[in-house]
N, C-alpha and C positions, 0 to 999 in steps of 0.2 A: 457701694462700700469702698472706701479708700483704704488700701492696704498700707501698713507701715513701710517706710522706705529705709533700708539699712545698707548692708555691705555693698551690694551691687550698685545701689544708687549713690553711695559715697564716691565710688569711682566716677560716676556721671558728674557729680558735683565738682570733683577735682578736675575733671576734663574741662568743665566750664570755667573754672578758676584759672586754668592755664592761659586763658585769653587776657588775664589781667597782668599787665607789666608793672614792675616796680619803677616809679618815676626816675628817669635818667638812665635806665638799663633796658637792654633788649630781652632780658630774661624775665620769666613770669614768677609770680609769688609762690607757686607750688614748688618749682625747682629751687627757689631761694630758701625753702623750708619755713616760710612764714605762716603756713596754715597749721594751727595747733589743733583745731577741731573742725570737723565737717560732717554733719549728719542731717537727715531729713526724715521726719515722721509725720504722717497725716497731712502732708503737703506743706509743712513748715520747715524750711531750711535754716539750720543754725550753724554759723561759722564763726570761729575765733581766729583772728590774726595776731601775731606777736612780732614786733619789730623794734629796732633801735633807730631813733631819728630825733634830731633837735629842730627839724623843720616842721612847724605846726600844720602846714598845708598837706603834708604827706599822708598822715592818718586819715584825714577827711577825704582826700582824693581816693585812697585805696578802699575806704568804706563805701563810697559812692559807686565806684567801678565794680566792686564785688557784688553789691546789691543789684546792679544792672545785669551783670553776668549771670547771677543765679536766677533772676526773674525771667530770663529767657529759657530756662530749663523746663521741659514739659513735665507737668505734675507738681511743680512748685507753685504754691498759691500765696505764700508769705515768706519773708526773709528777715532773719535776725542776725546782724553782723556786729561783733564786738572787736575792737582793736586795742590790744595791750601795747602800750608804748613804754619802752625802757630808756630812760635818759642815760647818756653816756659820759658826761663830763662832770668832774667834781665829786669827791667822795661823799659829801653830805647831801648832794642832790641825786645820787645814784639810787633813786627809788623807782620801782616800777609803778606805773599808773595805768588804770584801765579806762578806756574811753568807750562808753556805750550809752544806751538810753537811760540806764538805771544808775550810771556812775559806779563808784567802787574802786578799790585798790587791791592789786595783787602783790605778792611778796617778792623781794629782790633775791636773785640767786646769790649764793655765797655771802650771806649777810655779815659774817664775821671776818671777811677779808676787806681791809681798808682800801687798798689800791690794787687794781688789776690792769696789767700792762702787757700788750702783745708785742712780741719781738718778731719782726717780719723782714722779708727780703723779696725783691722782684725775681731773682733767679737763684738757682742752687749753686753751691760751691763757694759761697762768700764767707762761710764760717758763722752763719747765724746761730746755729745750736751751740757752738762753742762760746760765742759771745753771751748767749742767754744763760748758760750754766755758770760761766764765770761771773756774770753780773749778779746772779742769785747768791753765790757764795760771798761776793763783795758786799751785797746788802746785808747778809747775815752778820758779817764782821762790823760793818758800819753801824747798824742799828743796835747791836749789842753794846757798842762803845758809847752810845748816847745815854743821857740820864733818864729819858722817858722809859716807861715800862716796855719791855721787848716781848712781842708775841710770836714772831716767827716769820719765815719766808717759805714760799712754795713755788714749785715750777710744774706746770701742766704741759706735757709733751703732746701737742696736737698734730704732730707730723705722723699721722697714722701709718703711712706707707713706708716711711724710712725713719723709724724712731731711734735716735742716737743718744738721747739724753741719759739713759741708764749707763751706757758705756762711758760717757764723758764725765759723769759724776760718781762713777764707781758703785752704782746701785744694781744689785743682781738678785736680791731675794724677792720671791713672789709676794705680793701684797697679802696680808692676813685678813681673812673675813672675820669681822668683829660683831656683826649683827645681821639681821635680815636685810639683804640688798645693800650692805654697807661694808666697805673695805678700808683698811688702814693703809695710808700711803707709805711707800718706802721712805727712808730718811738717811742722808749722809751729809757730813760737813754742816750739820744744822739746817739743811734744806729738805723740806718734804717734797716727794716726787711721785707723780703718777705718769705712766707711759704704757702704750700698747706693747712696747718692748719688754715690759715686766709681766705681761699677761699671756703672751704666746711664746712658743718655742722659737729659739733663735733662727732656725732655718725655715720656718713656716712663713710664706709670703701672705700679706694682707691684700686680698683681691676683693675690694668692695666698691660699690657705687656710692654716689653722693649721699643718699638718705642714711646709709649705714655709718658714714663718717659723722654725720650730724648726730645720730643716735649715740655714738661713742662719746662725742664731746658733751652731750647732755648727761651721760652717765658719769663721766669724769667730774662733772659739776655737782650732780645730785647724790651720787652713790659712793663718794669718797669722803672719809672723815677728816676733812682739812682742819677743822677747829679754827681757832682765832689766829689770823695772820696779819702782819703789817703790810705785806705786799706779796702778790702772786704774779709771776711771769708766765706768759703763755708762749711756748715755742711753736710757731706756725710752720707749715711746709712752705716752700717757696711758691711764688705766683699769687694768683687771685682766684683760686678755685673754691670748691665747696667748703673746705675747712675754714677758710678765712670768712666767707660769708656766713656760715653757720655760727661761728664764734661771735661775730659782730651782732648777730640776732639773738644769741643765747645769753651772753654775759654782758653786764654793764661795764664796758671797758672805760678806764680813765684815759686811755690813749694808746698809741702804737709808736714803737721805735723802729726805724728803718735801718737795716744793716746793708752796706754796700762795700765794694772794693773800688780802688781808684780808676780802673780802666773804663773807657767809654761805654763798652757793651754792658757792663754791670750797672753803670750810672743811669743809662737810658732806661733799662728795664726797671731799676729801682724807682725811678720817677713815675713810671706808668703804674707800677704796683701800689705805690703810695696813694695814688689818686683814688683807688678803690676805697680806702678808708674815709676819704673825704665824701665819697658818694653815700656811704652809710653813716655819716655823721660821727665818726670816731676821730677825735683830734690827734694830730701828729705831735709827739712830744720831742722829737729830735732825730738826728741822723748820726750813726756811728760808722766810721770808715775803718774796715779791717784790712790787714795785710798792706798797710800803708807804705812801708819802706823796710829795707833790711839795714839794721843798725850795726856798725862796727863799734863795739863798746869801748875799745881801746882808744880809738881816735875820735869817736863821736860822729863819724861820717855816715850819712844816710844815702842809701841807693834806692831810688824809686823804680823798682822793677816793673810795676804795673801802671806807671803813670803817676801823676801828681794832681792833687786838688779836686778829685772827683767827689769826695764826701762833702766838703764845704760848698761846692757848686750845686750839689743835690739839695742840700739844706736851704741854700739861698733860693733855688727855683721853687721849692715847696713852702717857702716862708716859715721855716721851722728852725729851731736852734741846731747848731752843729755841736754834738756832745763830746767829740774827741776822736782821735785816731789810735789804732793799735798796730804795733809793728809786726812784721813777718818774723816770728820768733820760734825757733825749733822747740823751745821749752813749752810753748803753748800746745804744739802737736804731741809732744811726749806726755804732757799732763793729760790730754784727752785720751791717748792710747792706754794710759795706765789708770785712768779713772781718778786722777788727782788734779783738779783744775789749777792753773798756774797761779791764781790769786791765793791758793792755799799752799802750793809747793814752793812758790817763789814770789811771795807777796811784795817784797821790797825791790824786785827786779823791774826793769823798764815796762814790761808788759803788765805785770801785776799792778804797778802804780797807775798806769794808764787806765786800766779797767776800774780801779777803785775811784779814780777821779771822775770817770764817766758816771759811776753809780752815785757819787755825791751830787753831781750836776742834775741828774735825773731826779733824785730825791728832792732836791731844792725846787725843781719845777713842779713836782707833784704836791708839795706842801706849801707852795706859794699862795694858793687860792685861799 
């Protein structure tokens, strides 16, 4: 008699799948969070993988290697592997498709959000979250001024360990539960917001391993009443860790914007970080250089305290547009400390104009297809 294989044997299956590496990476598909289902009953192993890739060879390769890995497990007599592929580029092509023997199609996450853009950086301290929040407010103003129907702007704070978006945008109210497993995002300055900073006490540290980070991102996606949005910005933590990889596999990103500062240390790390998006087939939409210079508004003199030209050089190396530079401006810092982004508090100042121009360029890139 063959006994059903469940919880214990699931761990055995995952152990076997840890031998399957994602093409181009040294990490396995389990640690990348690509395994959506893994079960075995009566000797039949059933596994579902979910990934984002525009390379048609990747799903087939992973399916083949997964079948080989599972076939070597004692007690497994047959293997059924499905691969769900989520296309990443273009709003109209951002549909999930399911590759298996029977065909079929699965639903796209956040179907009412037209464009989803990640705001990323290679290292911390470059002002990535500040740029993300100000861009969100700039998009709200820009899209309200257009003649087309306006649906809204959202920002998802995926920096689970250091969530600063609520402070920067002046959102402090706990999200309201509006249904079973569904919460209403906070909103300020016309921007809908969800963040771990709104869900835990201010002094409570978030000490989680990678799988919990991925689970949080999935919940931010599926259990928040975002509604219809023209654009959602995703504020990522710095680097190329679990949050970035989980996001690339969970959401159909239209692309990523890289934030850097001019100095060489930041530029070098920004380039390496941006390569991660290329590996998972997420297009780069452009580079923003923050803290570019200190401007004397009376004389127009610019002092390049952190060097010069790092942002354009990064964009050129990555073969992506340079979206613009943002000055080192005390009003940006004051706006963040007080929860009033500079594009709201000083929209016509140098920093406010720069950020609005960047938003216009980015919107032009997104809508050009």
